[in-house]
TORDRENMAR-123419 format. One record per residue (C-alpha): x, y, z; residue in one letter. Coordinates in steps of 0.02 Angstrom, whole numbers, padded with zeros to 5 digits, always signed. Layout:
N
XYZA...
This chain:
490
+02562-01475+01356X+02642-01643+01420X+02720-01724+01565X+02834-01866+01539X+02836-01935+01723X+02758-02089+01670X+02850-02220+01564X+02739-02285+01427X+02778-02464+01402X+02938-02488+01305X+02942-02315+01234X+03089-02219+01277X+03086-02045+01343X+03164-01901+01253X+03183-01710+01297X+03217-01588+01174X+03298-01429+01239X+03247-01282+01129X+03082-01260+01023X+03165-01186+00863X+03162-01274+00695X+03299-01382+00741X+03221-01458+00903X+03043-01470+00820X+03116-01571+00678X+03206-01692+00795X+03040-01698+00900X+02930-01735+00740X+03045-01866+00666X+03053-01960+00843X+02872-01951+00872X+02826-02008+00701X+02914-02179+00738X+02795-02214+00888X+02950-02276+00988X+02969-02120+01100X+02884-02005+01207X+02948-01835+01159X+02938-01669+01261X+02997-01506+01185X+03051-01378+01318X+03048-01200+01246X+03098-01049+01354X+02988-00924+01282X+02816-00911+01375X+02718-00849+01217X+02779-00946+01071X+02893-01083+00991X+02993-01066+00829X+03154-00974+00892X+03217-00875+00764X+03066-00906+00650X+02960-00767+00708X+02805-00704+00617X+02747-00555+00731X+02560-00559+00683X+02519-00461+00844X+02602-00301+00789X+02501-00271+00630X+02318-00334+00628X+02300-00336+00443X+02465-00441+00423X+02454-00593+00305X+02623-00659+00351X+02781-00601+00256X+02767-00423+00309X+02796-00458+00490X+02929-00598+00471X+03061-00545+00583X+03168-00697+00566X+03196-00820+00427X+03078-00787+00277X+03179-00848+00119X+03202-01017+00051X+03357-01059-00048X+03312-01135-00226X+03494-01168-00249X+03506-01305-00121X+03469-01474-00199X+03316-01565-00116X+03289-01418+00015X+03191-01509+00149X+03084-01341+00197X+03038-01318+00010X+02960-01501+00011X+02866-01460+00171X+02802-01291+00099X+02756-01390-00069X+02669-01524+00032X+02578-01406+00135X+02521-01307-00012X+02594-01146+00063X+02594-00983-00050X+02763-00937-00116X+02832-00798-00222X+03002-00750-00300X+03104-00606-00219X+03098-00514-00398X+03247-00418-00476X+03377-00322-00376X+03417-00138-00406X+03596-00083-00349X+03610+00093-00297X+03781+00184-00282X+03729+00356-00231X+03910+00428-00208X+03932+00415-00390X+03757+00449-00431X+03737+00272-00516X+03590+00143-00524X+03623-00034-00584X+03470-00143-00639X+03442-00309-00729X+03596-00371-00823X+03705-00226-00756X+03677-00270-00583X+03705-00460-00618X+03860-00418-00701X+03925-00328-00544X+03876-00470-00432X+03947-00601-00545X+04118-00505-00553X+04118-00498-00359X+04078-00685-00351X+04238-00723-00459X+04347-00606-00348X+04277-00700-00192X+04346-00870-00272X+04508-00795-00316X+04519-00741-00136X+04474-00914-00070X+04613-00984-00200X+04741-00859-00118X+04710-00932+00047X+04721-01110-00018X+04881-01067-00103X+04960-00976+00053X+04935-01144+00146X+04847-01057+00294X+04674-00986+00326X+04654-00798+00292X+04530-00670+00346X+04399-00666+00202X+04381-00483+00204X+04570-00448+00190X+04590-00592+00063X+04452-00503-00054X+04530-00332-00028X+04701-00397-00080X+04633-00465-00242X+04541-00304-00274X+04711-00212-00250X+04814-00326-00353X+04710-00388-00489X+04617-00309-00649X+04433-00300-00628X+04296-00283-00761X+04181-00173-00644X+04244-00008-00544X+04354-00057-00402X+04274+00073-00291X+04107-00004-00325X+04161-00178-00288X+04255-00128-00127X+04092-00048-00079X+03989-00203-00121X+04115-00302-00008X+04093-00176+00146X+03903-00187+00126X+03881-00368+00120X+03825-00439+00284X+03932-00592+00282X+04095-00543+00180X+04116-00379+00287X+04143-00489+00447X+04310-00453+00513X+04371-00636+00545X+04270-00749+00437X+04374-00896+00373X+04418-00897+00188X+04445-01085+00174X+04278-01127+00237X+04172-00989+00160X+04050-01063+00032X+04005-00926-00086X+03854-01030-00167X+03766-01012+00000X+03754-00822-00022X+03650-00842-00171X+03485-00925-00215X+03384-00843-00063X+03243-00798-00196X+03081-00884-00131X+02980-00813+00002X+02848-00892+00096X+02701-00763+00074X+02588-00798+00231X+02726-00819+00351X+02876-00931+00382X+02794-00984+00543X+02677-01096+00440X+02826-01218+00427X+02852-01244+00616X+02659-01252+00645X+02664-01396+00514X+02804-01485+00616X+02712-01459+00780X+02539-01516+00715X+02610-01647+00590X+02593-01629+00397X+02472-01775+00387X+02388-01723+00557X+02492-01852+00654X+02478-01819+00851X+02527-01640+00895X+02698-01625+00983X+02698-01588+01170X+02780-01411+01175X+02803-01345+01357X+02827-01161+01364X+02916-01135+01532X+03072-01057+01610X+03230-01099+01527X+03330-01259+01568X+03467-01241+01700X+03553-01399+01718X+03579-01566+01610X+03649-01702+01722X+03701-01884+01682X+03639-01997+01816X+03754-02153+01786X+03674-02257+01933X+03496-02241+01855X+03568-02244+01673X+03463-02080+01636X+03493-01904+01601X+03403-01777+01704X+03355-01606+01632X+03309-01465+01755X+03227-01302+01722X+03243-01140+01822X+03068-01159+01890X+03122-01323+01974X+03035-01440+01852X+03135-01607+01826X+03136-01723+01676X+03206-01896+01670X+03254-01955+01500X+03338-02082+01398X+03412-01955+01286X+03418-01768+01271X+03431-01669+01113X+03515-01500+01145X+03448-01380+01024X+03488-01217+01092X+03543-01050+00998X+03737-01030+00980X+03733-00874+01075X+03647-00952+01226X+03774-01107+01230X+03917-00975+01230X+03856-00900+01393X+03866-01057+01498X+03694-01022+01560X+03656-01216+01550X+03758-01319+01666X+03820-01493+01603X+03860-01617+01737X+03978-01686+01704X+04047-01548+01591X+04050-01574+01401X+04214-01633+01317X+04346-01498+01288X+04325-01520+01100X+04153-01483+01106X+04183-01319+01198X+04325-01263+01084X+04225-01277+00934X+04089-01183+01008X+04209-01041+01048X+04281-01046+00875X+04113-01020+00787X+04085-00840+00758X+03912-00752+00788X+03852-00610+00679X+03716-00486+00704X+03566-00434+00609X+03395-00362+00632X+03238-00317+00526X+03131-00162+00523X+02953-00149+00442X+02894+00018+00393X+02719+00070+00324X+02699+00228+00219X+02548+00322+00151X+02594+00292-00027X+02714+00186-00138X+02855+00299-00203X+02980+00158-00257X+02968+00056-00422X+02833-00076-00391X+02909-00202-00502X+03086-00212-00413X+03091-00344-00279X+03248-00285-00174X+03350-00117-00164X+03521-00115-00106X+03635+00033-00074X+03824+00008-00078X+03928+00137+00006X+04105+00175+00063X+04042+00285+00204X+04068+00195+00373X+03918+00281+00455X+03812+00196+00330X+03883+00023+00335X+03736-00111+00387X+03616+00030+00421X+03461-00014+00320X+03566-00037+00157X+03445-00164+00089X+03255-00151+00077X+03129-00279+00018X+02980-00218-00079X+02833-00302+00016X+02715-00220-00084X+02728-00347-00218X+02671-00483-00090X+02536-00402+00012X+02481-00246-00097X+02513-00126+00041X+02648+00019+00045X+02767-00073+00150X+02962-00101+00145X+03067-00207+00250X+03243-00145+00301X+03390-00252+00345X+03530-00209+00470X+03682-00307+00500X+03842-00298+00607X+03871-00147+00720X+03725-00059+00639X+03611-00192+00703X+03679-00180+00874X+03647+00016+00884X+03478-00008+00809X+03415-00093+00963X+03451+00059+01066X+03376+00188+00956X+03219+00278+00989X+03077+00264+00858X+03113+00433+00796X+03295+00392+00771X+03247+00240+00677X+03132+00333+00568X+03259+00475+00530X+03393+00339+00488X+03264+00249+00366X+03216+00418+00286X+03402+00462+00265X+03447+00303+00176X+03283+00295+00071X+03307+00477+00018X+03492+00420-00045X+03404+00280-00139X+03254+00378-00227X+03292+00563-00203X+03207+00689-00104X+03068+00726-00225X+02996+00552-00216X+02993+00566-00023X+02892+00734-00020X+02744+00717+00086X+02770+00546+00140X+02735+00488+00313X+02807+00343+00399X+02741+00214+00523X+02841+00079+00612X+02753-00081+00594X+02871-00200+00684X+03056-00227+00722X+03160-00365+00794X+03291-00366+00935X+03385-00528+00919X+03545-00463+00993X+03483-00410+01167X+03355-00561+01171X+03437-00671+01305X+03355-00824+01229X+03458-00788+01067X+03594-00666+01087X+03637-00647+00902X+03579-00711+00735X+03704-00781+00617X+03845-00900+00632X+04004-00924+00536X+04171-01012+00539X+04312-00902+00613X+04483-00895+00540X+04579-01059+00591X+04440-01172+00635X+04464-01340+00558X+04317-01438+00484X+04358-01589+00581X+04313-01489+00741X+04132-01493+00684X+04140-01685+00722X+04117-01649+00909X+03948-01562+00873X+03879-01674+00739X+03908-01826+00856X+03828-01852+01027X+03920-01855+01193X+03865-02044+01212X+03756-02118+01276X+03635-01981+01323X+03672-01804+01251X+03634-01762+01055X+03657-01586+00976X+03547-01498+00843X+03563-01322+00765X+03623-01237+00614X+03795-01199+00686X+03827-01390+00702X+03829-01409+00523X+03972-01330+00416X+03895-01373+00254X+03725-01284+00294X+03786-01163+00431X+03675-01010+00464X+03517-01076+00364X+03336-01123+00421X+03351-01287+00311X+03533-01322+00393X+03442-01313+00575X+03303-01425+00509X+03427-01554+00433X+03530-01551+00608X+03375-01598+00700X+03331-01742+00576X+03522-01797+00601X+03510-01802+00794X+03339-01897+00782X+03411-02027+00668X+03559-02051+00782X+03446-02084+00929X+03326-02202+00821X+03481-02296+00759X+03539-02308+00935X+03703-02236+00873X+03788-02236+01041X+03768-02426+01063X+03852-02453+00894X+04001-02323+00922X+04152-02436+00973X+04218-02387+01133X+04325-02533+01188X+04484-02597+01110X+04512-02445+01000X+04686-02406+00956X+04742-02246+01028X+04838-02137+00913X+05003-02061+00969X+05026-01882+00946X+05146-01903+00796X+05025-02022+00709X+04886-01896+00742X+04985-01759+00677X+05032-01859+00514X+04862-01911+00489X+04797-01725+00507X+04917-01658+00382X+04877-01791+00247X+04686-01749+00272X+04722-01564+00265X+04815-01586+00104X+04684-01690+00023X+04551-01570+00070X+04665-01420-00009X+04682-01519-00177X+04497-01550-00179X+04450-01366-00151X+04582-01312-00282X+04510-01416-00406X+04339-01357-00370X+04386-01179-00378X+04469-01202-00541X+04315-01281-00621X+04198-01135-00553X+04328-01000-00609X
């Protein structure tokens, strides 16, 4: 635990608000330079890591992945994924997700291997067509409605009822107001590598240092209440709710999107309107996880993931996808996924209600005979939505948000306030590696003295007419680029 009240020589003082992977990445990069005294302030009193949470306390025999209630997958399709490098350099154990088995109980059909892949490939093509439709229309469209329109009007190789159910069952594409123009379907695939002994090992490496550099100072204390710029002293002041104050030369705000939307942190002076508008136009999605232990394995041991698609509204998002944890830890464990409103309802259910819902879905997947004499125990479960230090799990661009609006999040409010978090990066939004990269970006801006180099005087002020003309030209260029890219993929 550290206190930055004493200035150490020429070293600059930096406070990181938020001890998730974005804040820790920024802190590690800054501290490794030797030019900064860094304090990480984390509002949780029991741990750091944010939405990376390996709940080892709930299950004494846990190795790691079976109690990962936040991030636990690496995307192998992301070129030069920085987290994959940390995992490799740290010699952490990983394992592939394995094959997917797609169940459609309403038609009594189960698709495995190539058959399942063909369905997902067909759905991927339809999604690209929906994005093209949005581009051709000249305006942003609701992704779900755009895909439904293509399903209605175009011929498909796979059964349309099945494809429609895949849409309704997908945690991202089922969102009511997701932008079509800013959706990146490639980000929905490639999550195929699990960190077997727990994703929290990655944040532990950041805190301790991969080559055993000096350990980061992470203070577990009450949340930050105010961030105030003191122009007279040329400092930024950070105050916590337990009346602790920190003087800094820079502050990195690495708080979850849900927390920022509540305005629980006061900025004095207030942040620019563009920043607040962008935050308002980023959507928050809901998801949770449930880990169950059984007295025996009753599912195919060689399959990695089981997914049930359905047209039944009551089943939407309610434990439709299960991860076969037996492949990783050799115990009769399954991890169930919840999303959207089902994830919200889940947090208010009793344990008996949770078990009943789980058995109901598993019976639809594997049949009553398989679940005879099966006993169920809840190992652990998440509650990310009601957690006032998170207030949601996923982020996404709403219909109508423009790419250039993210400039207000990727650039600092000079000279003191910098931002980090997966939601600040349109390219890597809603990913753990995106959060990490955002922290590195904020650190690089501080290290390079970004604000001192940013021109502030003598800059020509554009008229509204010039600005509109420039925006239209930029938008047309983006549309042409996206159209060429989609044609190549189709």
